[in-house]
C-alpha angles and dihedrals in degrees: 000000000000091000091049093048090049089052091051091049091048089049091051092049091049090051091050092048091050090050091049090049091051092050091052095047124108090219110073092210097042114112094357115143121236115269093252096050096103095046091047091048091051092050091047091051093050091049090049092051092049091051091048089057091052091059130224125303089266092049091050092048092049094046093048094062096209096091103058094131092048092050091047090050092048089052092046090051095048093240099125095097092046094051090044091053129100096278124128099222136169113218126195096206121201115218122233089259089053091053092047091052092047095049088048092052092046093046091236136128122230089246091056092050094047091050094058097072097174094054090040093053092048091052094045096048088050085067093055128083121187114245132022112297112179119194089256090063093056121103133191111268092011114154120206130190112233127214086256089061103244122100134250124207127224119219119189098170092105114017112309121315133178106206097320101328123098125239100230099178121021137198103017102171126220132176091259104032148320132295125210113191115223134192097222140045114251114227117202111231092245092054091047088053094048088051090054095254096134094260091281113117091182092065090052092048089052089052091052092049088057090061092053113079118235115259127209121199088263092054092048091050093048093049091051091062093209098094105060092129093047092049091047088050092051091050091048092050091047092241101121097092091046091054090049096050105033109111097228130359134160116214127196094206121201115214124235088260090052091052091047090053092048094050092048091050091048093046092236136128122229089249093054092051092047092051093057097072095172093056091039093054091050092052094045095049088051087065097054136070128184118255135025106298112182121196089254089059093059124103135178111278144049126335120191112228129207092269089059096249123115129241120199120236114212117187095173093104112015114310121312130180104202100313096332120102122225102233098178123019137197102020097169126216129178092260104030153333132287123207109189113223133190099223140045114250113229116204116234114265118251 
């Protein structure tokens, strides 16, 4: 915070010195800031303050709780200070499950990996790209140089992949960059070769993917633990098998808290709602749309859901579906995408 305050004071001093220089100039236009300079500076200051509250990349990873192995690896490699620095950085962050699968495929323990700091540093810096790269800036076939020096490849043909691992949560913002959670560990080609993997990191990533079981939208929702009412509703409506076998579906998924609030507002118990399968089916199919629809694919306006009725997408302040806020976007499954919302969508009455 002291460094940030010092930067702000320095910026203010610079602005004052520019203004003083402009006032003392013979040319009335020389040195004058553009008319929008003050407004832009205020907006930038507010954005900076908001990002500071979010914490650094390391802070966000620690707080999330799904990146314990990654955080331990960053600490062991002595990279905490670097990734807590000004940046900005983009980090493709493997989850704990991704690290477990990678260690199993490599026949290593976590302790063995953490002890080899040279290899560890090489692997970790292969997950970092300089600058802020949101998902909206990615393009199919794009190659990006990592901090480690070797390149990663973006594949948008089926969701978002980096090399052969999936981005499961995109665009988690930090004060010094962006985190994209991935379901596999990226191995630089040089490390793969050193480990006797034929110099082809892609082959090793495919081997690691075989260790990880496939996950449908139902599996992902069940594992999250925040959608018990939604899953019970899908069971009661006879939609679970459909959601497990449908090739591609996008679900706007209300949390348990969202369902509790809706039931309270409707004066219903969960049992009463689950017993009315016709109404239940209409509500559930009003939360789903065919195909993989990422947050970057959304636009202001109507979208027709599986029940045939339209929802309205509003991007003016975050992402809203009707009056529900998208609180977590782009949770990827093998057969679709989940966007977590904070309210239950009620289809319009006939």
